[in-house]
C-alpha positions as CSV (number, residue, x, y, z in Angstrom):
1,M,33.5,-13.1,81.2
2,A,35.8,-10.7,83.0
3,G,37.5,-9.4,79.9
4,Y,40.8,-10.0,78.1
5,I,44.4,-8.9,78.4
6,A,46.8,-9.2,75.6
7,D,50.5,-9.0,76.5
8,Q,53.7,-9.3,74.6
9,A,56.9,-10.5,76.3
10,C,59.7,-8.1,75.4
11,Y,62.4,-10.7,75.6
12,D,62.7,-14.5,76.1
13,G,63.4,-14.3,79.8
14,A,60.4,-12.2,80.6
15,F,58.1,-13.2,83.5
16,R,55.1,-10.9,83.4
17,L,53.5,-10.5,86.7
18,D,50.6,-8.6,85.2
19,V,49.6,-11.7,83.3
20,V,49.7,-13.8,86.4
21,E,47.6,-11.2,88.3
22,A,45.1,-11.1,85.4
23,M,44.7,-14.9,85.4
24,E,44.2,-14.8,89.2
25,S,41.4,-12.4,88.8
26,G,39.7,-14.5,86.2
27,T,40.7,-12.3,83.2
28,Q,41.3,-14.2,80.0
29,V,44.8,-13.7,78.6
30,I,46.4,-13.7,75.2
31,V,50.2,-13.8,75.3
32,M,53.2,-14.4,72.9
33,N,54.7,-17.8,73.1
34,R,58.0,-16.6,74.6
35,G,59.8,-16.5,77.9
36,S,57.9,-18.0,80.8
37,M,54.5,-17.8,79.2
38,P,54.4,-21.4,77.8
39,E,54.8,-22.6,81.4
40,L,52.0,-20.5,82.7
41,I,49.4,-20.9,79.9
42,L,48.1,-24.4,80.2
43,D,44.4,-24.1,79.3
44,E,43.6,-22.9,75.8
45,E,39.9,-22.4,76.7
46,T,40.5,-19.2,78.6
47,K,44.2,-18.5,77.9
48,F,45.9,-18.3,74.5
49,L,49.5,-18.5,73.3
50,V,50.3,-16.9,69.9
51,N,53.4,-17.2,67.9
52,S,53.2,-14.0,65.8
53,V,51.4,-10.7,65.6
54,D,49.4,-12.0,62.6
55,E,48.2,-14.9,64.7
56,L,47.2,-12.5,67.5
57,Q,45.2,-10.4,65.0
58,R,43.4,-13.5,63.7
59,L,42.6,-14.7,67.2
60,C,41.3,-11.3,68.2
61,R,39.1,-11.1,65.1
62,G,37.6,-14.5,66.0
63,L,37.0,-13.5,69.6
64,F,35.7,-10.0,68.9
65,P,34.1,-10.0,65.4
66,Y,33.4,-6.6,63.8
67,P,29.7,-5.7,63.9
68,Q,27.8,-6.2,60.7
69,K,27.1,-3.1,58.6
70,M,23.4,-2.4,58.2
């Protein structure tokens, strides 16, 4: 796994080149379901669309669980 990038489109017309570059390099992406992102994110296995900050937090907790306390 090359890592993750989480990106939030600032407005509905946003086309984020950094997201495209991350996907090209094999980095998995998590982006808000706004602007051009729904057209770019087609594979939910390595790329994720979220509709809210709460959904982003839940997804990140699932992908990166906190270590268990000893």
